[in-house]
Steps between C-alpha positions, in 0.01 A plus 500: 500500500396237755375265228844500341666411831250223572374671813145533628311786343186560706643600835551161659774471758786312342733403784330172580246459220547409138778252561518336161868542426793435729505306823455665835597311811768260612689284254525172688723331242768767534494469879538122480797536267665742741447263791650208308813703429568517873310806610513496878513878515185709486 
């Protein structure tokens, strides 16, 4: 079942390891675009 989902199989913790797909963290480009549009509010 886990192979089909692309998850780890042998009991590794998966919250922070195995980060091959998707980005985790802050998207700086999106923040810059929001600031340029006049984002004074938080």
